[in-house]
mmCIF file of the N, C-alpha and C atoms, coordinates in Angstrom:
data_MODEL
# 
_entry.id   MODEL 
# 
loop_
_atom_site.group_PDB 
_atom_site.id 
_atom_site.type_symbol 
_atom_site.label_atom_id 
_atom_site.label_alt_id 
_atom_site.label_comp_id 
_atom_site.label_asym_id 
_atom_site.label_entity_id 
_atom_site.label_seq_id 
_atom_site.pdbx_PDB_ins_code 
_atom_site.Cartn_x 
_atom_site.Cartn_y 
_atom_site.Cartn_z 
_atom_site.occupancy 
_atom_site.B_iso_or_equiv 
_atom_site.pdbx_formal_charge 
_atom_site.auth_seq_id 
_atom_site.auth_comp_id 
_atom_site.auth_asym_id 
_atom_site.auth_atom_id 
_atom_site.pdbx_PDB_model_num 
ATOM 1   N N  . MET A 1 1  ? 13.115 16.934 -2.286  1.00 0.00 ? 1  MET A N  1 
ATOM 2   C CA . MET A 1 1  ? 11.982 16.414 -3.014  1.00 0.00 ? 1  MET A CA 1 
ATOM 3   C C  . MET A 1 1  ? 11.456 17.493 -3.952  1.00 0.00 ? 1  MET A C  1 
ATOM 4   N N  . SER A 1 2  ? 11.029 17.070 -5.076  1.00 0.00 ? 2  SER A N  1 
ATOM 5   C CA . SER A 1 2  ? 10.511 18.001 -6.064  1.00 0.00 ? 2  SER A CA 1 
ATOM 6   C C  . SER A 1 2  ? 9.108  18.453 -5.673  1.00 0.00 ? 2  SER A C  1 
ATOM 7   N N  . GLN A 1 3  ? 8.763  19.623 -6.165  1.00 0.00 ? 3  GLN A N  1 
ATOM 8   C CA . GLN A 1 3  ? 7.420  20.127 -5.936  1.00 0.00 ? 3  GLN A CA 1 
ATOM 9   C C  . GLN A 1 3  ? 6.443  19.270 -6.720  1.00 0.00 ? 3  GLN A C  1 
ATOM 10  N N  . VAL A 1 4  ? 5.376  18.827 -6.081  1.00 0.00 ? 4  VAL A N  1 
ATOM 11  C CA . VAL A 1 4  ? 4.402  17.968 -6.746  1.00 0.00 ? 4  VAL A CA 1 
ATOM 12  C C  . VAL A 1 4  ? 3.010  18.553 -6.593  1.00 0.00 ? 4  VAL A C  1 
ATOM 13  N N  . PHE A 1 5  ? 2.025  17.710 -6.733  1.00 0.00 ? 5  PHE A N  1 
ATOM 14  C CA . PHE A 1 5  ? 0.637  18.118 -6.660  1.00 0.00 ? 5  PHE A CA 1 
ATOM 15  C C  . PHE A 1 5  ? 0.235  18.438 -5.224  1.00 0.00 ? 5  PHE A C  1 
ATOM 16  N N  . SER A 1 6  ? -0.969 18.998 -5.071  1.00 0.00 ? 6  SER A N  1 
ATOM 17  C CA . SER A 1 6  ? -1.510 19.179 -3.729  1.00 0.00 ? 6  SER A CA 1 
ATOM 18  C C  . SER A 1 6  ? -1.695 17.804 -3.106  1.00 0.00 ? 6  SER A C  1 
ATOM 19  N N  . GLU A 1 7  ? -1.813 17.758 -1.800  1.00 0.00 ? 7  GLU A N  1 
ATOM 20  C CA . GLU A 1 7  ? -1.998 16.479 -1.099  1.00 0.00 ? 7  GLU A CA 1 
ATOM 21  C C  . GLU A 1 7  ? -3.253 15.770 -1.597  1.00 0.00 ? 7  GLU A C  1 
ATOM 22  N N  . GLU A 1 8  ? -4.313 16.514 -1.813  1.00 0.00 ? 8  GLU A N  1 
ATOM 23  C CA . GLU A 1 8  ? -5.568 15.916 -2.294  1.00 0.00 ? 8  GLU A CA 1 
ATOM 24  C C  . GLU A 1 8  ? -5.390 15.314 -3.692  1.00 0.00 ? 8  GLU A C  1 
ATOM 25  N N  . THR A 1 9  ? -4.753 16.045 -4.590  1.00 0.00 ? 9  THR A N  1 
ATOM 26  C CA . THR A 1 9  ? -4.517 15.539 -5.933  1.00 0.00 ? 9  THR A CA 1 
ATOM 27  C C  . THR A 1 9  ? -3.625 14.307 -5.896  1.00 0.00 ? 9  THR A C  1 
ATOM 28  N N  . HIS A 1 10 ? -2.605 14.352 -5.048  1.00 0.00 ? 10 HIS A N  1 
ATOM 29  C CA . HIS A 1 10 ? -1.700 13.211 -4.913  1.00 0.00 ? 10 HIS A CA 1 
ATOM 30  C C  . HIS A 1 10 ? -2.472 11.967 -4.472  1.00 0.00 ? 10 HIS A C  1 
ATOM 31  N N  . ARG A 1 11 ? -3.301 12.091 -3.460  1.00 0.00 ? 11 ARG A N  1 
ATOM 32  C CA . ARG A 1 11 ? -4.090 10.952 -2.962  1.00 0.00 ? 11 ARG A CA 1 
ATOM 33  C C  . ARG A 1 11 ? -5.067 10.444 -4.029  1.00 0.00 ? 11 ARG A C  1 
ATOM 34  N N  . ASN A 1 12 ? -5.676 11.372 -4.775  1.00 0.00 ? 12 ASN A N  1 
ATOM 35  C CA . ASN A 1 12 ? -6.594 10.962 -5.845  1.00 0.00 ? 12 ASN A CA 1 
ATOM 36  C C  . ASN A 1 12 ? -5.862 10.185 -6.935  1.00 0.00 ? 12 ASN A C  1 
ATOM 37  N N  . LEU A 1 13 ? -4.687 10.653 -7.321  1.00 0.00 ? 13 LEU A N  1 
ATOM 38  C CA . LEU A 1 13 ? -3.894 9.944  -8.320  1.00 0.00 ? 13 LEU A CA 1 
ATOM 39  C C  . LEU A 1 13 ? -3.527 8.555  -7.822  1.00 0.00 ? 13 LEU A C  1 
ATOM 40  N N  . LEU A 1 14 ? -3.057 8.475  -6.572  1.00 0.00 ? 14 LEU A N  1 
ATOM 41  C CA . LEU A 1 14 ? -2.687 7.166  -6.019  1.00 0.00 ? 14 LEU A CA 1 
ATOM 42  C C  . LEU A 1 14 ? -3.871 6.204  -6.018  1.00 0.00 ? 14 LEU A C  1 
ATOM 43  N N  . SER A 1 15 ? -5.040 6.705  -5.695  1.00 0.00 ? 15 SER A N  1 
ATOM 44  C CA . SER A 1 15 ? -6.214 5.823  -5.624  1.00 0.00 ? 15 SER A CA 1 
ATOM 45  C C  . SER A 1 15 ? -6.609 5.301  -7.000  1.00 0.00 ? 15 SER A C  1 
ATOM 46  N N  . ARG A 1 16 ? -6.264 6.023  -8.071  1.00 0.00 ? 16 ARG A N  1 
ATOM 47  C CA . ARG A 1 16 ? -6.620 5.600  -9.425  1.00 0.00 ? 16 ARG A CA 1 
ATOM 48  C C  . ARG A 1 16 ? -5.561 4.727  -10.090 1.00 0.00 ? 16 ARG A C  1 
ATOM 49  N N  . ILE A 1 17 ? -4.372 4.681  -9.529  1.00 0.00 ? 17 ILE A N  1 
ATOM 50  C CA . ILE A 1 17 ? -3.282 3.927  -10.162 1.00 0.00 ? 17 ILE A CA 1 
ATOM 51  C C  . ILE A 1 17 ? -3.620 2.453  -10.371 1.00 0.00 ? 17 ILE A C  1 
ATOM 52  N N  . PRO A 1 18 ? -4.177 1.743  -9.388  1.00 0.00 ? 18 PRO A N  1 
ATOM 53  C CA . PRO A 1 18 ? -4.499 0.318  -9.632  1.00 0.00 ? 18 PRO A CA 1 
ATOM 54  C C  . PRO A 1 18 ? -5.462 0.121  -10.810 1.00 0.00 ? 18 PRO A C  1 
ATOM 55  N N  . GLN A 1 19 ? -6.459 0.955  -10.905 1.00 0.00 ? 19 GLN A N  1 
ATOM 56  C CA . GLN A 1 19 ? -7.442 0.844  -11.979 1.00 0.00 ? 19 GLN A CA 1 
ATOM 57  C C  . GLN A 1 19 ? -6.812 1.168  -13.334 1.00 0.00 ? 19 GLN A C  1 
ATOM 58  N N  . CYS A 1 20 ? -5.954 2.179  -13.373 1.00 0.00 ? 20 CYS A N  1 
ATOM 59  C CA . CYS A 1 20 ? -5.362 2.620  -14.641 1.00 0.00 ? 20 CYS A CA 1 
ATOM 60  C C  . CYS A 1 20 ? -4.199 1.753  -15.105 1.00 0.00 ? 20 CYS A C  1 
ATOM 61  N N  . THR A 1 21 ? -3.490 1.139  -14.166 1.00 0.00 ? 21 THR A N  1 
ATOM 62  C CA . THR A 1 21 ? -2.278 0.399  -14.529 1.00 0.00 ? 21 THR A CA 1 
ATOM 63  C C  . THR A 1 21 ? -2.415 -1.105 -14.357 1.00 0.00 ? 21 THR A C  1 
ATOM 64  N N  . GLY A 1 22 ? -3.421 -1.537 -13.600 1.00 0.00 ? 22 GLY A N  1 
ATOM 65  C CA . GLY A 1 22 ? -3.568 -2.963 -13.332 1.00 0.00 ? 22 GLY A CA 1 
ATOM 66  C C  . GLY A 1 22 ? -2.637 -3.471 -12.245 1.00 0.00 ? 22 GLY A C  1 
ATOM 67  N N  . ARG A 1 23 ? -1.934 -2.561 -11.576 1.00 0.00 ? 23 ARG A N  1 
ATOM 68  C CA . ARG A 1 23 ? -1.001 -2.933 -10.494 1.00 0.00 ? 23 ARG A CA 1 
ATOM 69  C C  . ARG A 1 23 ? -1.251 -2.055 -9.285  1.00 0.00 ? 23 ARG A C  1 
ATOM 70  N N  . GLU A 1 24 ? -1.082 -2.631 -8.110  1.00 0.00 ? 24 GLU A N  1 
ATOM 71  C CA . GLU A 1 24 ? -1.242 -1.883 -6.863  1.00 0.00 ? 24 GLU A CA 1 
ATOM 72  C C  . GLU A 1 24 ? -0.072 -0.922 -6.672  1.00 0.00 ? 24 GLU A C  1 
ATOM 73  N N  . VAL A 1 25 ? -0.308 0.126  -5.899  1.00 0.00 ? 25 VAL A N  1 
ATOM 74  C CA . VAL A 1 25 ? 0.741  1.109  -5.609  1.00 0.00 ? 25 VAL A CA 1 
ATOM 75  C C  . VAL A 1 25 ? 1.932  0.424  -4.950  1.00 0.00 ? 25 VAL A C  1 
ATOM 76  N N  . SER A 1 26 ? 1.679  -0.527 -4.054  1.00 0.00 ? 26 SER A N  1 
ATOM 77  C CA . SER A 1 26 ? 2.779  -1.239 -3.392  1.00 0.00 ? 26 SER A CA 1 
ATOM 78  C C  . SER A 1 26 ? 3.667  -1.965 -4.399  1.00 0.00 ? 26 SER A C  1 
ATOM 79  N N  . ASP A 1 27 ? 3.081  -2.496 -5.469  1.00 0.00 ? 27 ASP A N  1 
ATOM 80  C CA . ASP A 1 27 ? 3.872  -3.135 -6.530  1.00 0.00 ? 27 ASP A CA 1 
ATOM 81  C C  . ASP A 1 27 ? 4.756  -2.110 -7.232  1.00 0.00 ? 27 ASP A C  1 
ATOM 82  N N  . TRP A 1 28 ? 4.196  -0.942 -7.494  1.00 0.00 ? 28 TRP A N  1 
ATOM 83  C CA . TRP A 1 28 ? 4.979  0.110  -8.146  1.00 0.00 ? 28 TRP A CA 1 
ATOM 84  C C  . TRP A 1 28 ? 6.109  0.590  -7.244  1.00 0.00 ? 28 TRP A C  1 
ATOM 85  N N  . LEU A 1 29 ? 5.849  0.711  -5.955  1.00 0.00 ? 29 LEU A N  1 
ATOM 86  C CA . LEU A 1 29 ? 6.899  1.155  -5.027  1.00 0.00 ? 29 LEU A CA 1 
ATOM 87  C C  . LEU A 1 29 ? 8.029  0.128  -4.980  1.00 0.00 ? 29 LEU A C  1 
ATOM 88  N N  . ARG A 1 30 ? 7.696  -1.135 -5.036  1.00 0.00 ? 30 ARG A N  1 
ATOM 89  C CA . ARG A 1 30 ? 8.707  -2.194 -5.074  1.00 0.00 ? 30 ARG A CA 1 
ATOM 90  C C  . ARG A 1 30 ? 9.506  -2.115 -6.382  1.00 0.00 ? 30 ARG A C  1 
ATOM 91  N N  . THR A 1 31 ? 8.828  -1.822 -7.483  1.00 0.00 ? 31 THR A N  1 
ATOM 92  C CA . THR A 1 31 ? 9.499  -1.662 -8.769  1.00 0.00 ? 31 THR A CA 1 
ATOM 93  C C  . THR A 1 31 ? 10.511 -0.532 -8.717  1.00 0.00 ? 31 THR A C  1 
ATOM 94  N N  . VAL A 1 32 ? 10.138 0.579  -8.112  1.00 0.00 ? 32 VAL A N  1 
ATOM 95  C CA . VAL A 1 32 ? 11.060 1.715  -7.978  1.00 0.00 ? 32 VAL A CA 1 
ATOM 96  C C  . VAL A 1 32 ? 12.234 1.319  -7.096  1.00 0.00 ? 32 VAL A C  1 
ATOM 97  N N  . ASP A 1 33 ? 11.948 0.636  -6.006  1.00 0.00 ? 33 ASP A N  1 
ATOM 98  C CA . ASP A 1 33 ? 13.006 0.214  -5.084  1.00 0.00 ? 33 ASP A CA 1 
ATOM 99  C C  . ASP A 1 33 ? 14.007 -0.718 -5.762  1.00 0.00 ? 33 ASP A C  1 
ATOM 100 N N  . GLU A 1 34 ? 13.528 -1.561 -6.640  1.00 0.00 ? 34 GLU A N  1 
ATOM 101 C CA . GLU A 1 34 ? 14.377 -2.523 -7.335  1.00 0.00 ? 34 GLU A CA 1 
ATOM 102 C C  . GLU A 1 34 ? 14.976 -1.966 -8.626  1.00 0.00 ? 34 GLU A C  1 
ATOM 103 N N  . GLY A 1 35 ? 14.566 -0.754 -8.998  1.00 0.00 ? 35 GLY A N  1 
ATOM 104 C CA . GLY A 1 35 ? 15.036 -0.141 -10.235 1.00 0.00 ? 35 GLY A CA 1 
ATOM 105 C C  . GLY A 1 35 ? 16.419 0.464  -10.096 1.00 0.00 ? 35 GLY A C  1 
ATOM 106 N N  . PRO A 1 36 ? 16.848 1.198  -11.112 1.00 0.00 ? 36 PRO A N  1 
ATOM 107 C CA . PRO A 1 36 ? 18.185 1.788  -11.091 1.00 0.00 ? 36 PRO A CA 1 
ATOM 108 C C  . PRO A 1 36 ? 18.329 2.828  -9.984  1.00 0.00 ? 36 PRO A C  1 
ATOM 109 N N  . ALA A 1 37 ? 19.536 3.007  -9.526  1.00 0.00 ? 37 ALA A N  1 
ATOM 110 C CA . ALA A 1 37 ? 19.833 3.957  -8.441  1.00 0.00 ? 37 ALA A CA 1 
ATOM 111 C C  . ALA A 1 37 ? 19.958 5.361  -9.016  1.00 0.00 ? 37 ALA A C  1 
ATOM 112 N N  . LEU A 1 38 ? 18.825 5.976  -9.261  1.00 0.00 ? 38 LEU A N  1 
ATOM 113 C CA . LEU A 1 38 ? 18.793 7.348  -9.763  1.00 0.00 ? 38 LEU A CA 1 
ATOM 114 C C  . LEU A 1 38 ? 18.600 8.296  -8.587  1.00 0.00 ? 38 LEU A C  1 
ATOM 115 N N  . PHE A 1 39 ? 19.182 9.480  -8.672  1.00 0.00 ? 39 PHE A N  1 
ATOM 116 C CA . PHE A 1 39 ? 19.134 10.401 -7.543  1.00 0.00 ? 39 PHE A CA 1 
ATOM 117 C C  . PHE A 1 39 ? 18.097 11.500 -7.704  1.00 0.00 ? 39 PHE A C  1 
ATOM 118 N N  . ARG A 1 40 ? 17.968 12.049 -8.881  1.00 0.00 ? 40 ARG A N  1 
ATOM 119 C CA . ARG A 1 40 ? 17.062 13.182 -9.074  1.00 0.00 ? 40 ARG A CA 1 
ATOM 120 C C  . ARG A 1 40 ? 15.631 12.697 -9.281  1.00 0.00 ? 40 ARG A C  1 
ATOM 121 N N  . PHE A 1 41 ? 14.694 13.466 -8.744  1.00 0.00 ? 41 PHE A N  1 
ATOM 122 C CA . PHE A 1 41 ? 13.269 13.151 -8.820  1.00 0.00 ? 41 PHE A CA 1 
ATOM 123 C C  . PHE A 1 41 ? 12.837 12.943 -10.268 1.00 0.00 ? 41 PHE A C  1 
ATOM 124 N N  . GLU A 1 42 ? 13.147 13.898 -11.133 1.00 0.00 ? 42 GLU A N  1 
ATOM 125 C CA . GLU A 1 42 ? 12.711 13.813 -12.525 1.00 0.00 ? 42 GLU A CA 1 
ATOM 126 C C  . GLU A 1 42 ? 13.361 12.644 -13.258 1.00 0.00 ? 42 GLU A C  1 
ATOM 127 N N  . GLU A 1 43 ? 14.583 12.282 -12.895 1.00 0.00 ? 43 GLU A N  1 
ATOM 128 C CA . GLU A 1 43 ? 15.215 11.099 -13.500 1.00 0.00 ? 43 GLU A CA 1 
ATOM 129 C C  . GLU A 1 43 ? 14.415 9.846  -13.173 1.00 0.00 ? 43 GLU A C  1 
ATOM 130 N N  . LYS A 1 44 ? 13.975 9.753  -11.917 1.00 0.00 ? 44 LYS A N  1 
ATOM 131 C CA . LYS A 1 44 ? 13.174 8.594  -11.502 1.00 0.00 ? 44 LYS A CA 1 
ATOM 132 C C  . LYS A 1 44 ? 11.843 8.567  -12.244 1.00 0.00 ? 44 LYS A C  1 
ATOM 133 N N  . VAL A 1 45 ? 11.203 9.737  -12.343 1.00 0.00 ? 45 VAL A N  1 
ATOM 134 C CA . VAL A 1 45 ? 9.921  9.834  -13.050 1.00 0.00 ? 45 VAL A CA 1 
ATOM 135 C C  . VAL A 1 45 ? 10.100 9.420  -14.508 1.00 0.00 ? 45 VAL A C  1 
ATOM 136 N N  . ASN A 1 46 ? 11.124 9.957  -15.161 1.00 0.00 ? 46 ASN A N  1 
ATOM 137 C CA . ASN A 1 46 ? 11.357 9.640  -16.574 1.00 0.00 ? 46 ASN A CA 1 
ATOM 138 C C  . ASN A 1 46 ? 11.682 8.164  -16.776 1.00 0.00 ? 46 ASN A C  1 
ATOM 139 N N  . TRP A 1 47 ? 12.463 7.571  -15.868 1.00 0.00 ? 47 TRP A N  1 
ATOM 140 C CA . TRP A 1 47 ? 12.753 6.143  -15.967 1.00 0.00 ? 47 TRP A CA 1 
ATOM 141 C C  . TRP A 1 47 ? 11.462 5.336  -15.846 1.00 0.00 ? 47 TRP A C  1 
ATOM 142 N N  . LEU A 1 48 ? 10.636 5.647  -14.857 1.00 0.00 ? 48 LEU A N  1 
ATOM 143 C CA . LEU A 1 48 ? 9.402  4.903  -14.633 1.00 0.00 ? 48 LEU A CA 1 
ATOM 144 C C  . LEU A 1 48 ? 8.473  5.028  -15.841 1.00 0.00 ? 48 LEU A C  1 
ATOM 145 N N  . ARG A 1 49 ? 8.372  6.218  -16.380 1.00 0.00 ? 49 ARG A N  1 
ATOM 146 C CA . ARG A 1 49 ? 7.526  6.432  -17.563 1.00 0.00 ? 49 ARG A CA 1 
ATOM 147 C C  . ARG A 1 49 ? 8.025  5.629  -18.750 1.00 0.00 ? 49 ARG A C  1 
ATOM 148 N N  . GLY A 1 50 ? 9.327  5.704  -19.001 1.00 0.00 ? 50 GLY A N  1 
ATOM 149 C CA . GLY A 1 50 ? 9.888  5.031  -20.163 1.00 0.00 ? 50 GLY A CA 1 
ATOM 150 C C  . GLY A 1 50 ? 9.909  3.520  -20.046 1.00 0.00 ? 50 GLY A C  1 
ATOM 151 N N  . ALA A 1 51 ? 10.279 3.030  -18.889 1.00 0.00 ? 51 ALA A N  1 
ATOM 152 C CA . ALA A 1 51 ? 10.411 1.589  -18.693 1.00 0.00 ? 51 ALA A CA 1 
ATOM 153 C C  . ALA A 1 51 ? 9.060  0.886  -18.564 1.00 0.00 ? 51 ALA A C  1 
ATOM 154 N N  . HIS A 1 52 ? 8.034  1.618  -18.117 1.00 0.00 ? 52 HIS A N  1 
ATOM 155 C CA . HIS A 1 52 ? 6.752  0.979  -17.824 1.00 0.00 ? 52 HIS A CA 1 
ATOM 156 C C  . HIS A 1 52 ? 5.559  1.660  -18.496 1.00 0.00 ? 52 HIS A C  1 
ATOM 157 N N  . ASP A 1 53 ? 5.850  2.595  -19.396 1.00 0.00 ? 53 ASP A N  1 
ATOM 158 C CA . ASP A 1 53 ? 4.799  3.243  -20.194 1.00 0.00 ? 53 ASP A CA 1 
ATOM 159 C C  . ASP A 1 53 ? 3.676  3.830  -19.329 1.00 0.00 ? 53 ASP A C  1 
ATOM 160 N N  . LEU A 1 54 ? 4.067  4.578  -18.310 1.00 0.00 ? 54 LEU A N  1 
ATOM 161 C CA . LEU A 1 54 ? 3.094  5.224  -17.432 1.00 0.00 ? 54 LEU A CA 1 
ATOM 162 C C  . LEU A 1 54 ? 2.846  6.665  -17.850 1.00 0.00 ? 54 LEU A C  1 
ATOM 163 N N  . ALA A 1 55 ? 1.678  7.166  -17.515 1.00 0.00 ? 55 ALA A N  1 
ATOM 164 C CA . ALA A 1 55 ? 1.380  8.579  -17.703 1.00 0.00 ? 55 ALA A CA 1 
ATOM 165 C C  . ALA A 1 55 ? 2.263  9.391  -16.756 1.00 0.00 ? 55 ALA A C  1 
ATOM 166 N N  . TYR A 1 56 ? 2.572  10.613 -17.152 1.00 0.00 ? 56 TYR A N  1 
ATOM 167 C CA . TYR A 1 56 ? 3.445  11.468 -16.355 1.00 0.00 ? 56 TYR A CA 1 
ATOM 168 C C  . TYR A 1 56 ? 2.903  11.652 -14.937 1.00 0.00 ? 56 TYR A C  1 
ATOM 169 N N  . GLY A 1 57 ? 1.621  11.939 -14.790 1.00 0.00 ? 57 GLY A N  1 
ATOM 170 C CA . GLY A 1 57 ? 1.041  12.172 -13.465 1.00 0.00 ? 57 GLY A CA 1 
ATOM 171 C C  . GLY A 1 57 ? 1.127  10.953 -12.568 1.00 0.00 ? 57 GLY A C  1 
ATOM 172 N N  . HIS A 1 58 ? 0.889  9.782  -13.124 1.00 0.00 ? 58 HIS A N  1 
ATOM 173 C CA . HIS A 1 58 ? 0.979  8.555  -12.328 1.00 0.00 ? 58 HIS A CA 1 
ATOM 174 C C  . HIS A 1 58 ? 2.412  8.289  -11.906 1.00 0.00 ? 58 HIS A C  1 
ATOM 175 N N  . ALA A 1 59 ? 3.346  8.440  -12.831 1.00 0.00 ? 59 ALA A N  1 
ATOM 176 C CA . ALA A 1 59 ? 4.758  8.219  -12.493 1.00 0.00 ? 59 ALA A CA 1 
ATOM 177 C C  . ALA A 1 59 ? 5.210  9.201  -11.421 1.00 0.00 ? 59 ALA A C  1 
ATOM 178 N N  . LYS A 1 60 ? 4.815  10.437 -11.557 1.00 0.00 ? 60 LYS A N  1 
ATOM 179 C CA . LYS A 1 60 ? 5.202  11.463 -10.584 1.00 0.00 ? 60 LYS A CA 1 
ATOM 180 C C  . LYS A 1 60 ? 4.612  11.156 -9.208  1.00 0.00 ? 60 LYS A C  1 
ATOM 181 N N  . ALA A 1 61 ? 3.361  10.719 -9.176  1.00 0.00 ? 61 ALA A N  1 
ATOM 182 C CA . ALA A 1 61 ? 2.718  10.377 -7.899  1.00 0.00 ? 61 ALA A CA 1 
ATOM 183 C C  . ALA A 1 61 ? 3.403  9.176  -7.248  1.00 0.00 ? 61 ALA A C  1 
ATOM 184 N N  . ILE A 1 62 ? 3.778  8.186  -8.047  1.00 0.00 ? 62 ILE A N  1 
ATOM 185 C CA . ILE A 1 62 ? 4.452  7.001  -7.502  1.00 0.00 ? 62 ILE A CA 1 
ATOM 186 C C  . ILE A 1 62 ? 5.802  7.387  -6.916  1.00 0.00 ? 62 ILE A C  1 
ATOM 187 N N  . ILE A 1 63 ? 6.570  8.163  -7.635  1.00 0.00 ? 63 ILE A N  1 
ATOM 188 C CA . ILE A 1 63 ? 7.896  8.565  -7.144  1.00 0.00 ? 63 ILE A CA 1 
ATOM 189 C C  . ILE A 1 63 ? 7.761  9.450  -5.914  1.00 0.00 ? 63 ILE A C  1 
ATOM 190 N N  . HIS A 1 64 ? 6.791  10.336 -5.907  1.00 0.00 ? 64 HIS A N  1 
ATOM 191 C CA . HIS A 1 64 ? 6.583  11.189 -4.722  1.00 0.00 ? 64 HIS A CA 1 
ATOM 192 C C  . HIS A 1 64 ? 6.227  10.328 -3.511  1.00 0.00 ? 64 HIS A C  1 
ATOM 193 N N  . GLU A 1 65 ? 5.342  9.367  -3.696  1.00 0.00 ? 65 GLU A N  1 
ATOM 194 C CA . GLU A 1 65 ? 4.959  8.479  -2.598  1.00 0.00 ? 65 GLU A CA 1 
ATOM 195 C C  . GLU A 1 65 ? 6.160  7.663  -2.129  1.00 0.00 ? 65 GLU A C  1 
ATOM 196 N N  . TYR A 1 66 ? 6.959  7.188  -3.067  1.00 0.00 ? 66 TYR A N  1 
ATOM 197 C CA . TYR A 1 66 ? 8.169  6.442  -2.721  1.00 0.00 ? 66 TYR A CA 1 
ATOM 198 C C  . TYR A 1 66 ? 9.099  7.305  -1.862  1.00 0.00 ? 66 TYR A C  1 
ATOM 199 N N  . ASP A 1 67 ? 9.316  8.548  -2.276  1.00 0.00 ? 67 ASP A N  1 
ATOM 200 C CA . ASP A 1 67 ? 10.180 9.455  -1.521  1.00 0.00 ? 67 ASP A CA 1 
ATOM 201 C C  . ASP A 1 67 ? 9.604  9.772  -0.139  1.00 0.00 ? 67 ASP A C  1 
ATOM 202 N N  . LEU A 1 68 ? 8.284  9.959  -0.056  1.00 0.00 ? 68 LEU A N  1 
ATOM 203 C CA . LEU A 1 68 ? 7.650  10.220 1.241   1.00 0.00 ? 68 LEU A CA 1 
ATOM 204 C C  . LEU A 1 68 ? 7.852  9.049  2.202   1.00 0.00 ? 68 LEU A C  1 
ATOM 205 N N  . ARG A 1 69 ? 7.644  7.849  1.703   1.00 0.00 ? 69 ARG A N  1 
ATOM 206 C CA . ARG A 1 69 ? 7.781  6.657  2.556   1.00 0.00 ? 69 ARG A CA 1 
ATOM 207 C C  . ARG A 1 69 ? 9.237  6.421  2.950   1.00 0.00 ? 69 ARG A C  1 
ATOM 208 N N  . ARG A 1 70 ? 10.152 6.665  2.021   1.00 0.00 ? 70 ARG A N  1 
ATOM 209 C CA . ARG A 1 70 ? 11.575 6.511  2.330   1.00 0.00 ? 70 ARG A CA 1 
ATOM 210 C C  . ARG A 1 70 ? 11.989 7.513  3.408   1.00 0.00 ? 70 ARG A C  1 
ATOM 211 N N  . ALA A 1 71 ? 11.521 8.750  3.308   1.00 0.00 ? 71 ALA A N  1 
ATOM 212 C CA . ALA A 1 71 ? 11.834 9.769  4.313   1.00 0.00 ? 71 ALA A CA 1 
ATOM 213 C C  . ALA A 1 71 ? 11.242 9.389  5.670   1.00 0.00 ? 71 ALA A C  1 
ATOM 214 N N  . ALA A 1 72 ? 10.030 8.825  5.679   1.00 0.00 ? 72 ALA A N  1 
ATOM 215 C CA . ALA A 1 72 ? 9.392  8.411  6.927   1.00 0.00 ? 72 ALA A CA 1 
ATOM 216 C C  . ALA A 1 72 ? 10.187 7.284  7.597   1.00 0.00 ? 72 ALA A C  1 
ATOM 217 N N  . ARG A 1 73 ? 10.726 6.367  6.784   1.00 0.00 ? 73 ARG A N  1 
ATOM 218 C CA . ARG A 1 73 ? 11.529 5.274  7.343   1.00 0.00 ? 73 ARG A CA 1 
ATOM 219 C C  . ARG A 1 73 ? 12.803 5.808  8.006   1.00 0.00 ? 73 ARG A C  1 
ATOM 220 N N  . LYS A 1 74 ? 13.374 6.840  7.434   1.00 0.00 ? 74 LYS A N  1 
ATOM 221 C CA . LYS A 1 74 ? 14.604 7.418  7.993   1.00 0.00 ? 74 LYS A CA 1 
ATOM 222 C C  . LYS A 1 74 ? 14.345 8.067  9.351   1.00 0.00 ? 74 LYS A C  1 
ATOM 223 N N  . LEU A 1 75 ? 13.118 8.506  9.583   1.00 0.00 ? 75 LEU A N  1 
ATOM 224 C CA . LEU A 1 75 ? 12.791 9.161  10.855  1.00 0.00 ? 75 LEU A CA 1 
ATOM 225 C C  . LEU A 1 75 ? 12.609 8.160  11.985  1.00 0.00 ? 75 LEU A C  1 
ATOM 226 N N  . LEU A 1 76 ? 12.371 6.915  11.639  1.00 0.00 ? 76 LEU A N  1 
ATOM 227 C CA . LEU A 1 76 ? 12.126 5.901  12.678  1.00 0.00 ? 76 LEU A CA 1 
ATOM 228 C C  . LEU A 1 76 ? 13.399 5.442  13.334  1.00 0.00 ? 76 LEU A C  1 
# 
């Protein structure tokens, strides 16, 4: 996983995504899941930004959250 923001900054960004984008974080995570099979963190961020016109920080927070949740599922 790529180095991202502090945990507090990450949570703050996630909480603002619905207001800034008009979509819930869960919708964005589903979009990433259904998107192209990219492997590198920055490739995913760049795809999300380009395909959905997101700010860099929001795209990075969404991809980081997606990776965190995917890793948590693997532990179960």
